[in-house]
C-alpha positions in Angstrom: 62.2 152.2 166.4 64.6 153.6 163.7 67.0 152.0 161.4 70.0 153.8 161.8 73.7 153.0 162.4 74.0 150.1 160.0 77.2 150.1 157.7 76.3 151.3 154.3 78.2 148.6 152.7 76.7 145.8 154.7 72.9 146.0 154.9 72.5 142.3 155.9 72.2 143.1 159.5 68.9 144.7 159.8 68.8 145.8 163.5 66.2 148.5 164.6 66.7 150.4 167.7 65.9 153.7 169.2 69.0 155.6 170.5 66.8 157.9 172.5 65.6 154.7 174.7 67.4 154.5 178.1 66.8 150.7 177.8 68.5 150.3 174.5 71.4 152.6 175.9 71.7 150.1 178.9 71.9 147.2 176.6 74.8 149.0 174.9 76.5 149.6 178.4 76.1 146.0 179.2 77.6 144.9 176.0 80.7 147.1 176.6 80.9 146.3 180.3 81.0 142.5 179.4 83.6 143.3 177.0 81.8 141.8 174.2 82.4 145.2 172.2 84.7 148.0 172.6 85.8 151.1 170.7 86.7 149.4 167.8 83.0 148.3 167.5 81.3 151.3 168.5 83.5 154.3 167.2 82.1 154.0 163.7 78.6 153.3 164.7 78.5 156.4 166.9 80.1 158.5 164.2 77.4 157.2 161.5 74.7 158.1 163.9 76.1 161.6 164.6 76.1 162.2 160.8 72.6 160.8 160.2 70.7 162.2 163.2 69.8 165.8 163.5 70.1 165.8 167.3 72.0 162.6 168.4 71.9 162.0 172.3 74.6 163.1 174.3 75.7 159.5 175.1 76.4 158.8 171.6 78.4 161.9 171.3 80.5 160.8 174.2 81.5 157.4 173.2 82.4 158.5 169.8 85.5 159.6 171.3 86.1 157.2 174.2 88.4 154.2 174.2 88.5 153.2 177.8 85.6 150.6 178.3 84.8 151.9 182.0 84.5 155.6 180.7 82.2 154.4 177.9 80.1 152.5 180.3 79.9 155.4 182.6 79.0 158.0 179.9 76.1 155.6 178.8 74.9 155.0 182.3 74.8 158.9 182.9 72.1 159.0 180.2 70.3 155.9 181.1 70.0 156.7 184.7 69.6 160.7 184.5 66.1 161.5 185.8 65.0 158.1 184.7 61.3 157.5 185.2 61.7 154.4 183.1 62.1 151.2 185.3 64.6 148.4 184.2 64.2 144.9 184.9 67.3 143.9 186.8 67.0 140.3 186.0 66.8 141.1 182.4 69.9 143.1 182.5 71.6 140.2 184.3 70.5 137.7 181.9 71.9 140.0 178.9 75.3 140.5 180.6 75.5 136.7 180.8 74.4 136.4 177.1 77.4 138.9 176.3 79.8 136.6 177.9 78.4 133.6 176.2 78.9 135.4 172.9 82.5 136.0 173.7 82.7 132.1 174.2 80.8 131.4 171.0 83.2 133.7 169.0 86.1 131.7 170.5 87.6 134.5 172.5 87.3 132.6 175.8 87.1 129.0 176.8 83.9 127.2 177.9 85.4 127.1 181.6 86.2 130.8 181.4 82.7 131.5 180.4 81.4 129.7 183.5 84.0 131.3 185.7 83.2 134.9 184.4 79.3 134.3 184.5 79.7 132.9 188.0 81.6 136.0 189.2 79.2 138.4 187.6 76.1 136.7 189.0 77.9 136.9 192.5 78.3 140.4 192.4 75.2 141.6 190.3 72.6 139.2 191.3 70.0 138.3 188.9 67.8 135.2 187.9 70.5 132.7 188.5 72.9 132.8 191.3 76.8 132.2 191.3 76.3 128.7 192.4 74.4 127.9 189.2 77.5 128.7 187.2 79.8 127.5 189.6 78.1 124.0 189.8 78.4 123.7 186.1 81.9 124.6 186.4 82.7 122.0 189.0 81.0 119.6 186.8 83.0 120.4 183.9 86.3 120.2 185.8 85.1 116.9 187.6 84.7 115.5 184.2 88.2 116.7 183.0 86.6 119.1 180.6 84.9 116.6 178.5 83.4 117.9 175.3 80.1 116.0 175.8 79.8 117.9 179.1 80.3 121.3 177.5 78.0 120.5 174.8 75.2 119.6 177.1 75.9 122.5 179.5 76.1 124.9 176.5 72.6 123.6 175.1 71.4 124.3 178.5 72.7 127.7 178.7 71.3 128.5 175.1 67.8 127.5 176.5 68.1 129.3 179.7 69.2 132.4 178.2 67.5 132.2 174.9 65.4 135.4 175.1 68.5 137.6 176.2 70.7 135.8 173.4 68.0 136.7 171.0 68.0 140.3 172.1 72.0 140.8 172.3 73.1 138.6 169.2 71.6 141.0 166.5 73.2 144.0 167.9 76.6 142.2 168.3 76.5 141.2 164.9 75.7 144.6 163.8 78.8 145.9 165.8 80.8 143.2 164.5 80.7 144.6 161.1 81.8 147.9 162.4 84.6 146.4 164.0 85.6 144.8 160.6 85.2 148.0 158.9 87.5 149.6 161.7 90.3 146.9 161.3 90.1 146.9 157.6 90.8 150.8 157.5 93.8 150.3 160.1 95.5 147.9 157.8 
């Protein structure tokens, strides 16, 4: 593990990661694919890594200039899946994707109903520990109860418990990327 990529003016987020790890790269691809982060989050991070590392991985060099999310995901995936002897836990990746969508909800970017709908659509196409019916049943319950706050609160607690491991993995990375996002926005003002 190496500690790099944290904005110099904000060392509060103490995140350790290995940019040469294919598993770490897949986490970043998942965060981008779930639209939890985008170029305003990762451009500054990648630029800092390029400046700090003697030999940054190709995927870092590539995403430092890519804005379109699908191209960024493809660049990271090329690294992660290239001649990979590392095996990846499909269910863990699915849980991390759902965790990314949940963090979008938690940040206020989407509603609870949208979270359930997006998580269901993702699970329908990707699979994982929880199938699409799990999320769609929660959405039906929410709709049947006319979007009652107590139902949302109960469901949110269930999701936080069910996906606690994935959330504890993704949340610190997201917080680090949010610092880069704020830095990017501040320089554009």
